N, CA, C and O atoms as CSV, one atom per row, in Angstrom:
chain,resi,resn,atom,element,x,y,z
A,1,MET,N,N,0.967,-1.331,-0.058
A,1,MET,CA,C,-0.050,-0.337,-0.029
A,1,MET,C,C,0.851,1.198,0.116
A,1,MET,O,O,0.411,2.161,-0.511
A,2,GLN,N,N,1.847,1.327,0.786
A,2,GLN,CA,C,2.675,2.381,0.734
A,2,GLN,C,C,3.337,2.537,-0.407
A,2,GLN,O,O,3.567,3.667,-0.838
A,3,LYS,N,N,3.682,1.571,-0.963
A,3,LYS,CA,C,4.363,1.247,-2.462
A,3,LYS,C,C,3.610,2.272,-3.564
A,3,LYS,O,O,4.080,3.139,-4.301
A,4,ASP,N,N,2.167,1.768,-3.343
A,4,ASP,CA,C,1.235,2.413,-4.342
A,4,ASP,C,C,1.016,3.826,-4.029
A,4,ASP,O,O,0.906,4.591,-4.986
A,5,GLU,N,N,0.924,4.347,-2.704
A,5,GLU,CA,C,1.199,5.578,-2.539
A,5,GLU,C,C,2.179,6.324,-2.985
A,5,GLU,O,O,1.958,7.407,-3.526
A,6,SER,N,N,3.419,5.820,-2.807
A,6,SER,CA,C,4.538,6.342,-3.363
A,6,SER,C,C,4.682,6.655,-4.945
A,6,SER,O,O,5.087,7.657,-5.535
A,7,LYS,N,N,4.227,5.494,-5.371
A,7,LYS,CA,C,3.990,5.576,-6.995
A,7,LYS,C,C,2.936,6.498,-7.416
A,7,LYS,O,O,3.134,7.079,-8.483
A,8,ALA,N,N,1.898,6.733,-6.807
A,8,ALA,CA,C,0.884,7.647,-7.002
A,8,ALA,C,C,1.384,9.138,-6.759
A,8,ALA,O,O,0.949,10.058,-7.452
A,9,THR,N,N,2.214,9.317,-5.857
A,9,THR,CA,C,2.876,10.458,-5.684
A,9,THR,C,C,3.870,10.980,-6.472
A,9,THR,O,O,3.942,12.138,-6.884
A,10,ASN,N,N,4.858,9.809,-6.721
A,10,ASN,CA,C,5.711,10.358,-8.044
A,10,ASN,C,C,5.156,10.514,-9.300
A,10,ASN,O,O,5.760,11.236,-10.093
A,11,ASP,N,N,4.075,9.954,-9.654
A,11,ASP,CA,C,3.314,10.064,-10.940
A,11,ASP,C,C,2.690,11.380,-10.671
A,11,ASP,O,O,2.873,12.184,-11.585
A,12,PHE,N,N,1.935,11.862,-9.568
A,12,PHE,CA,C,1.417,12.994,-9.756
A,12,PHE,C,C,2.474,14.407,-9.850
A,12,PHE,O,O,2.207,15.524,-10.292
A,13,LYS,N,N,3.907,13.829,-9.190
A,13,LYS,CA,C,4.700,14.932,-9.307
A,13,LYS,C,C,5.201,15.081,-10.707
A,13,LYS,O,O,5.611,16.178,-11.087
A,14,MET,N,N,5.189,13.928,-11.580
A,14,MET,CA,C,5.742,14.130,-12.732
A,14,MET,C,C,4.482,14.723,-13.417
A,14,MET,O,O,4.753,15.813,-13.923
A,15,LEU,N,N,3.438,14.421,-13.560
A,15,LEU,CA,C,2.351,15.005,-14.142
A,15,LEU,C,C,2.360,16.306,-13.827
A,15,LEU,O,O,2.039,17.040,-14.761
A,16,PHE,N,N,2.679,16.943,-12.600
A,16,PHE,CA,C,2.481,18.358,-12.293
A,16,PHE,C,C,3.606,19.100,-12.846
A,16,PHE,O,O,3.418,20.292,-13.087
A,17,ASN,N,N,4.782,18.570,-13.092
A,17,ASN,CA,C,6.103,18.983,-13.550
A,17,ASN,C,C,5.629,19.187,-15.085
A,17,ASN,O,O,5.831,20.287,-15.599
A,18,GLN,N,N,4.983,18.124,-15.859
A,18,GLN,CA,C,4.901,18.336,-17.212
A,18,GLN,C,C,3.909,19.485,-17.292
A,18,GLN,O,O,4.045,20.326,-18.180
A,19,LEU,N,N,3.136,19.547,-16.604
A,19,LEU,CA,C,1.943,20.696,-16.641
A,19,LEU,C,C,2.481,21.982,-16.480
A,19,LEU,O,O,2.160,22.971,-17.139
A,20,LYS,N,N,3.410,21.926,-15.474
A,20,LYS,CA,C,4.025,23.439,-15.288
A,20,LYS,C,C,4.896,23.812,-16.211
A,20,LYS,O,O,5.080,25.004,-16.453
A,21,THR,N,N,5.669,22.653,-16.963
A,21,THR,CA,C,6.610,22.869,-18.156
A,21,THR,C,C,5.772,23.369,-19.249
A,21,THR,O,O,6.190,24.333,-19.889
A,22,GLN,N,N,4.532,22.788,-19.575
A,22,GLN,CA,C,3.629,23.138,-20.591
A,22,GLN,C,C,3.085,24.490,-20.424
A,22,GLN,O,O,2.947,25.209,-21.414
A,23,ILE,N,N,2.742,24.919,-19.164
A,23,ILE,CA,C,2.373,26.200,-18.906
A,23,ILE,C,C,3.159,27.311,-19.079
A,23,ILE,O,O,2.700,28.382,-19.476
A,24,ASP,N,N,4.541,27.094,-18.752
A,24,ASP,CA,C,5.530,28.008,-18.688
A,24,ASP,C,C,5.820,28.281,-20.254
A,24,ASP,O,O,5.951,29.453,-20.608
A,25,THR,N,N,5.920,27.289,-21.162
A,25,THR,CA,C,5.906,27.311,-22.446
A,25,THR,C,C,5.147,28.045,-23.175
A,25,THR,O,O,5.539,28.878,-23.992
A,26,ALA,N,N,3.746,27.703,-22.851
A,26,ALA,CA,C,2.540,28.522,-23.336
A,26,ALA,C,C,2.560,30.074,-23.000
A,26,ALA,O,O,2.301,30.919,-23.856
A,27,VAL,N,N,2.946,30.439,-21.452
A,27,VAL,CA,C,3.394,31.688,-21.302
A,27,VAL,C,C,4.283,32.370,-22.175
A,27,VAL,O,O,4.021,33.430,-22.744
A,28,LYS,N,N,5.381,31.707,-22.265
A,28,LYS,CA,C,6.520,32.375,-23.178
A,28,LYS,C,C,6.025,32.336,-24.431
A,28,LYS,O,O,6.463,33.300,-25.061
A,29,GLN,N,N,5.332,31.678,-25.058
A,29,GLN,CA,C,4.721,31.745,-26.414
A,29,GLN,C,C,3.620,32.958,-26.544
A,29,GLN,O,O,3.479,33.615,-27.576
A,30,ILE,N,N,2.904,33.143,-25.407
A,30,ILE,CA,C,2.038,34.060,-25.553
A,30,ILE,C,C,2.769,35.379,-25.233
A,30,ILE,O,O,2.266,36.389,-25.727
A,31,ALA,N,N,3.805,35.516,-24.530
A,31,ALA,CA,C,4.716,36.951,-24.566
A,31,ALA,C,C,5.255,37.197,-25.613
A,31,ALA,O,O,5.367,38.374,-25.957
A,32,GLY,N,N,5.776,36.081,-26.475
A,32,GLY,CA,C,6.353,36.260,-27.719
A,32,GLY,C,C,5.383,36.782,-28.922
A,32,GLY,O,O,5.694,37.577,-29.809
A,33,THR,N,N,4.246,36.194,-28.746
A,33,THR,CA,C,3.124,36.751,-29.883
A,33,THR,C,C,2.577,38.149,-29.283
A,33,THR,O,O,1.972,38.915,-30.033
A,34,LYS,N,N,2.780,38.459,-27.999
A,34,LYS,CA,C,2.185,39.975,-27.810
A,34,LYS,C,C,3.231,40.815,-28.255
A,34,LYS,O,O,2.856,41.810,-28.876
A,35,THR,N,N,4.630,40.645,-28.071
A,35,THR,CA,C,5.636,41.282,-28.422
A,35,THR,C,C,5.645,41.642,-30.193
A,35,THR,O,O,5.932,42.693,-30.766
A,36,LYS,N,N,5.229,40.376,-30.718
A,36,LYS,CA,C,4.976,40.583,-32.231
A,36,LYS,C,C,3.933,41.273,-32.500
A,36,LYS,O,O,3.976,42.145,-33.368
A,37,MET,N,N,2.762,40.987,-31.769
A,37,MET,CA,C,1.563,41.946,-32.367
A,37,MET,C,C,2.126,43.431,-31.954
A,37,MET,O,O,2.245,44.187,-32.919
A,38,SER,N,N,2.414,43.856,-30.952
A,38,SER,CA,C,2.879,45.199,-30.702
A,38,SER,C,C,3.889,45.483,-31.667
A,38,SER,O,O,3.876,46.646,-32.070
A,39,ALA,N,N,4.718,44.769,-32.124
A,39,ALA,CA,C,5.573,45.444,-33.251
A,39,ALA,C,C,4.866,45.599,-34.491
A,39,ALA,O,O,4.961,46.631,-35.155
A,40,SER,N,N,4.087,44.515,-34.867
A,40,SER,CA,C,3.120,44.648,-35.964
A,40,SER,C,C,2.075,46.034,-36.009
A,40,SER,O,O,1.757,46.657,-37.022
A,41,GLN,N,N,1.695,46.280,-34.747
A,41,GLN,CA,C,0.699,47.400,-34.532
A,41,GLN,C,C,1.708,48.683,-34.861
A,41,GLN,O,O,1.360,49.482,-35.730
A,42,GLN,N,N,2.689,48.825,-34.305
A,42,GLN,CA,C,3.561,49.966,-34.300
A,42,GLN,C,C,3.932,50.265,-35.851
A,42,GLN,O,O,4.135,51.401,-36.280
A,43,ASP,N,N,3.997,48.980,-36.694
A,43,ASP,CA,C,4.496,48.947,-38.129
A,43,ASP,C,C,3.284,49.522,-39.061
A,43,ASP,O,O,3.336,50.167,-40.108
A,44,GLU,N,N,2.159,49.047,-38.286
A,44,GLU,CA,C,0.831,49.347,-38.889
A,44,GLU,C,C,0.596,50.798,-38.647
A,44,GLU,O,O,0.187,51.414,-39.630
A,45,ASN,N,N,0.773,51.501,-37.506
A,45,ASN,CA,C,0.661,52.982,-37.518
A,45,ASN,C,C,1.476,53.830,-37.888
A,45,ASN,O,O,1.192,55.026,-37.940
A,46,GLU,N,N,3.034,53.171,-38.320
A,46,GLU,CA,C,3.975,54.005,-39.018
A,46,GLU,C,C,3.509,54.001,-40.422
A,46,GLU,O,O,3.440,55.145,-40.872
A,47,ALA,N,N,3.192,53.139,-41.196
A,47,ALA,CA,C,2.651,52.793,-42.137
A,47,ALA,C,C,1.367,53.729,-42.481
A,47,ALA,O,O,1.360,54.427,-43.495
A,48,GLY,N,N,0.299,53.696,-41.581
A,48,GLY,CA,C,-0.654,54.587,-41.703
A,48,GLY,C,C,-0.219,56.212,-41.752
A,48,GLY,O,O,-0.704,57.094,-42.461
A,49,ASP,N,N,0.687,56.292,-40.920
A,49,ASP,CA,C,1.309,57.960,-40.914
A,49,ASP,C,C,1.669,58.082,-42.213
A,49,ASP,O,O,1.039,58.842,-42.948
A,50,SER,N,N,2.668,57.392,-42.641
A,50,SER,CA,C,3.244,57.419,-43.933
A,50,SER,C,C,2.732,57.589,-45.088
A,50,SER,O,O,3.303,58.103,-46.049
A,51,LEU,N,N,1.207,57.003,-45.039
A,51,LEU,CA,C,0.440,56.926,-46.078
A,51,LEU,C,C,-0.389,58.431,-46.048
A,51,LEU,O,O,-0.683,59.114,-47.029
A,52,ASN,N,N,-0.618,58.671,-44.871
A,52,ASN,CA,C,-1.326,59.912,-44.768
A,52,ASN,C,C,-0.653,61.182,-45.085
A,52,ASN,O,O,-1.234,62.155,-45.566
A,53,ALA,N,N,0.859,61.116,-44.733
A,53,ALA,CA,C,1.837,62.019,-45.298
A,53,ALA,C,C,1.771,61.846,-46.852
A,53,ALA,O,O,1.655,62.887,-47.498
A,54,ALA,N,N,1.823,60.847,-47.424
A,54,ALA,CA,C,1.812,60.676,-48.739
A,54,ALA,C,C,0.765,61.217,-49.363
A,54,ALA,O,O,0.857,61.854,-50.413
A,55,ARG,N,N,-0.393,60.968,-48.686
A,55,ARG,CA,C,-1.849,61.777,-49.573
A,55,ARG,C,C,-1.732,63.227,-49.207
A,55,ARG,O,O,-2.093,64.066,-50.032
A,56,LYS,N,N,-1.364,63.512,-48.300
A,56,LYS,CA,C,-1.159,65.063,-48.088
A,56,LYS,C,C,-0.172,65.810,-48.992
A,56,LYS,O,O,-0.358,66.856,-49.614
A,57,GLU,N,N,1.119,64.895,-48.912
A,57,GLU,CA,C,1.806,65.694,-50.089
A,57,GLU,C,C,1.213,65.512,-51.552
A,57,GLU,O,O,1.568,66.325,-52.405
A,58,ARG,N,N,0.450,64.631,-51.849
A,58,ARG,CA,C,-0.132,64.415,-52.986
A,58,ARG,C,C,-1.210,65.554,-53.210
A,58,ARG,O,O,-1.236,66.189,-54.264
A,59,THR,N,N,-1.966,65.750,-52.325
A,59,THR,CA,C,-2.935,66.833,-52.621
A,59,THR,C,C,-2.241,68.099,-52.535
A,59,THR,O,O,-2.789,68.955,-53.230
A,60,GLU,N,N,-1.294,68.472,-51.959
A,60,GLU,CA,C,-0.437,69.749,-52.195
A,60,GLU,C,C,0.030,69.724,-53.549
A,60,GLU,O,O,-0.175,70.743,-54.208
A,61,ASP,N,N,0.749,68.546,-54.220
A,61,ASP,CA,C,1.198,68.425,-55.667
A,61,ASP,C,C,0.109,68.699,-56.647
A,61,ASP,O,O,0.275,69.239,-57.740
A,62,ASP,N,N,-1.040,68.270,-56.145
A,62,ASP,CA,C,-2.340,68.371,-57.455
A,62,ASP,C,C,-2.499,69.632,-57.418
A,62,ASP,O,O,-2.544,70.198,-58.511
A,63,LYS,N,N,-2.633,70.464,-56.168
A,63,LYS,CA,C,-2.991,71.726,-55.945
A,63,LYS,C,C,-1.939,72.621,-56.634
A,63,LYS,O,O,-2.391,73.559,-57.290
A,64,TYR,N,N,-0.573,72.462,-56.577
A,64,TYR,CA,C,0.619,73.257,-57.379
A,64,TYR,C,C,0.182,72.663,-58.820
A,64,TYR,O,O,-0.270,73.461,-59.641
A,65,LEU,N,N,0.274,71.560,-59.095
A,65,LEU,CA,C,-0.297,71.393,-60.604
A,65,LEU,C,C,-1.302,72.313,-61.129
A,65,LEU,O,O,-1.089,73.111,-62.042
A,66,ASP,N,N,-2.559,72.142,-60.426
A,66,ASP,CA,C,-3.592,73.262,-60.768
A,66,ASP,C,C,-3.268,74.558,-60.836
A,66,ASP,O,O,-3.685,75.250,-61.765
A,67,ASP,N,N,-2.556,75.007,-59.951
A,67,ASP,CA,C,-2.016,76.344,-59.890
A,67,ASP,C,C,-1.113,76.915,-61.118
A,67,ASP,O,O,-1.147,78.000,-61.700
A,68,MET,N,N,-0.308,75.787,-61.284
A,68,MET,CA,C,0.702,75.925,-62.599
A,68,MET,C,C,-0.096,75.842,-63.736
A,68,MET,O,O,0.112,76.702,-64.592
A,69,LYS,N,N,-1.184,74.798,-64.005
A,69,LYS,CA,C,-2.025,75.221,-65.190
A,69,LYS,C,C,-2.711,76.372,-65.290
A,69,LYS,O,O,-2.689,76.872,-66.415
A,70,ILE,N,N,-3.319,76.953,-64.452
A,70,ILE,CA,C,-3.781,78.307,-64.366
A,70,ILE,C,C,-2.735,79.259,-64.961
A,70,ILE,O,O,-2.897,79.886,-66.008
A,71,MET,N,N,-1.692,79.296,-64.214
A,71,MET,CA,C,-0.699,80.254,-64.663
A,71,MET,C,C,-0.070,80.211,-66.094
A,71,MET,O,O,0.210,81.188,-66.788
A,72,CYS,N,N,0.094,78.915,-66.396
A,72,CYS,CA,C,0.468,78.876,-67.781
A,72,CYS,C,C,-0.548,79.221,-68.871
A,72,CYS,O,O,-0.257,79.661,-69.983
A,73,SER,N,N,-1.972,78.924,-68.339
A,73,SER,CA,C,-2.847,79.351,-69.328
A,73,SER,C,C,-2.942,80.888,-69.475
A,73,SER,O,O,-3.097,81.405,-70.582
A,74,GLN,N,N,-2.836,81.677,-68.221
A,74,GLN,CA,C,-2.862,83.057,-67.976
A,74,GLN,C,C,-1.765,83.632,-69.192
A,74,GLN,O,O,-1.931,84.566,-69.976
A,75,LYS,N,N,-0.702,82.798,-69.052
A,75,LYS,CA,C,0.758,83.695,-69.714
A,75,LYS,C,C,0.546,83.051,-71.236
A,75,LYS,O,O,1.135,83.648,-72.138
A,76,GLU,N,N,0.035,82.297,-71.468
A,76,GLU,CA,C,-0.563,81.796,-72.855
A,76,GLU,C,C,-1.681,83.051,-73.460
A,76,GLU,O,O,-1.589,83.577,-74.569
A,77,ASP,N,N,-2.539,83.300,-72.607
A,77,ASP,CA,C,-3.400,84.252,-73.241
A,77,ASP,C,C,-2.676,85.677,-73.090
A,77,ASP,O,O,-2.945,86.448,-74.011
A,78,ASP,N,N,-1.993,86.068,-72.312
A,78,ASP,CA,C,-1.234,87.109,-72.248
A,78,ASP,C,C,-0.213,87.398,-73.596
A,78,ASP,O,O,-0.136,88.427,-74.267
A,79,TYR,N,N,0.535,86.125,-73.742
A,79,TYR,CA,C,1.225,86.244,-74.812
A,79,TYR,C,C,0.723,86.360,-76.228
A,79,TYR,O,O,1.357,86.835,-77.171
A,80,ALA,N,N,-0.932,85.690,-76.267
A,80,ALA,CA,C,-1.346,85.837,-77.664
A,80,ALA,C,C,-1.893,87.546,-77.760
A,80,ALA,O,O,-1.821,88.266,-78.756
A,81,HIS,N,N,-2.366,87.857,-76.594
A,81,HIS,CA,C,-2.688,89.175,-76.624
A,81,HIS,C,C,-1.859,90.267,-76.910
A,81,HIS,O,O,-2.173,91.108,-77.753
A,82,ASN,N,N,-0.645,90.316,-76.151
A,82,ASN,CA,C,0.640,90.967,-76.735
A,82,ASN,C,C,1.131,91.004,-77.947
A,82,ASN,O,O,1.587,92.050,-78.410
A,83,THR,N,N,1.101,89.716,-78.712
A,83,THR,CA,C,1.468,89.458,-79.905
A,83,THR,C,C,0.447,90.126,-80.906
A,83,THR,O,O,0.882,90.719,-81.893
A,84,LYS,N,N,-0.870,90.038,-80.665
A,84,LYS,CA,C,-1.925,90.808,-81.512
A,84,LYS,C,C,-1.451,92.186,-81.453
A,84,LYS,O,O,-1.156,92.823,-82.465
A,85,LEU,N,N,-1.356,92.782,-79.910
A,85,LEU,CA,C,-1.060,94.061,-79.907
A,85,LEU,C,C,0.023,94.599,-80.868
A,85,LEU,O,O,-0.194,95.588,-81.567
A,86,ARG,N,N,1.190,93.929,-80.888
A,86,ARG,CA,C,2.373,93.941,-81.432
A,86,ARG,C,C,2.171,93.951,-83.024
A,86,ARG,O,O,2.818,94.661,-83.793
A,87,GLN,N,N,1.254,93.125,-83.357
A,87,GLN,CA,C,1.052,92.950,-84.955
A,87,GLN,C,C,0.043,94.453,-85.251
A,87,GLN,O,O,0.295,95.123,-86.253
A,88,GLN,N,N,-0.906,94.812,-84.444
A,88,GLN,CA,C,-1.577,96.005,-84.771
A,88,GLN,C,C,-0.698,97.160,-84.715
A,88,GLN,O,O,-0.936,98.142,-85.418
A,89,TYR,N,N,0.435,97.109,-83.825
A,89,TYR,CA,C,1.341,98.188,-83.570
A,89,TYR,C,C,2.236,98.453,-84.961
A,89,TYR,O,O,2.402,99.533,-85.527
A,90,SER,N,N,2.707,97.274,-85.303
A,90,SER,CA,C,3.351,96.949,-86.647
A,90,SER,C,C,2.562,97.728,-87.731
A,90,SER,O,O,2.985,98.752,-88.266
A,91,ARG,N,N,1.253,97.079,-88.027
A,91,ARG,CA,C,0.596,97.708,-89.005
A,91,ARG,C,C,0.602,98.959,-89.257
A,91,ARG,O,O,0.958,99.506,-90.301
A,92,ARG,N,N,0.102,99.558,-88.044
A,92,ARG,CA,C,-0.109,101.005,-87.900
A,92,ARG,C,C,1.131,101.610,-88.466
A,92,ARG,O,O,1.070,102.239,-89.523
A,93,LEU,N,N,2.391,101.436,-87.741
A,93,LEU,CA,C,3.452,102.048,-87.962
A,93,LEU,C,C,4.086,101.780,-89.588
A,93,LEU,O,O,4.686,102.698,-90.147
A,94,THR,N,N,3.930,100.716,-90.131
A,94,THR,CA,C,3.814,100.376,-91.408
A,94,THR,C,C,2.871,101.343,-92.267
A,94,THR,O,O,3.397,101.865,-93.251
A,95,ARG,N,N,1.887,101.556,-92.067
A,95,ARG,CA,C,0.914,102.506,-92.699
A,95,ARG,C,C,1.346,103.793,-92.630
A,95,ARG,O,O,1.400,104.532,-93.613
A,96,GLN,N,N,1.702,104.147,-91.368
A,96,GLN,CA,C,2.099,105.902,-91.310
A,96,GLN,C,C,3.699,105.832,-92.150
A,96,GLN,O,O,4.077,106.764,-92.860
A,97,LEU,N,N,4.325,104.880,-91.979
A,97,LEU,CA,C,5.745,105.210,-92.801
A,97,LEU,C,C,5.297,105.077,-94.322
A,97,LEU,O,O,6.109,105.681,-95.023
A,98,ARG,N,N,4.474,104.602,-94.931
A,98,ARG,CA,C,3.887,104.467,-96.334
A,98,ARG,C,C,3.264,105.822,-96.685
A,98,ARG,O,O,3.245,106.300,-97.820
A,99,SER,N,N,2.775,106.366,-95.620
A,99,SER,CA,C,1.882,107.637,-95.974
A,99,SER,C,C,2.850,108.808,-96.172
A,99,SER,O,O,2.417,109.925,-96.458
């Protein structure tokens, strides 16, 4: 009977140690997973910040492009107008010189 109790106690201790080892391993895995999740979350946040910055920059670039198109269109109109004025002036001057 004492032998049976001793064997049962020994079996219990072995089972207890196995379970303790499994729990310790699981706790370490959970800690590692939490660390990876935290790093992933940080990477995601940084990527989101980078995306927002890129979107803001693109919006600014689009506005700059629109402003440049307007300015170029205005300069084109001014050039056409000035060319027309020069032609008219040249014609008047030519008429006056011929008269």
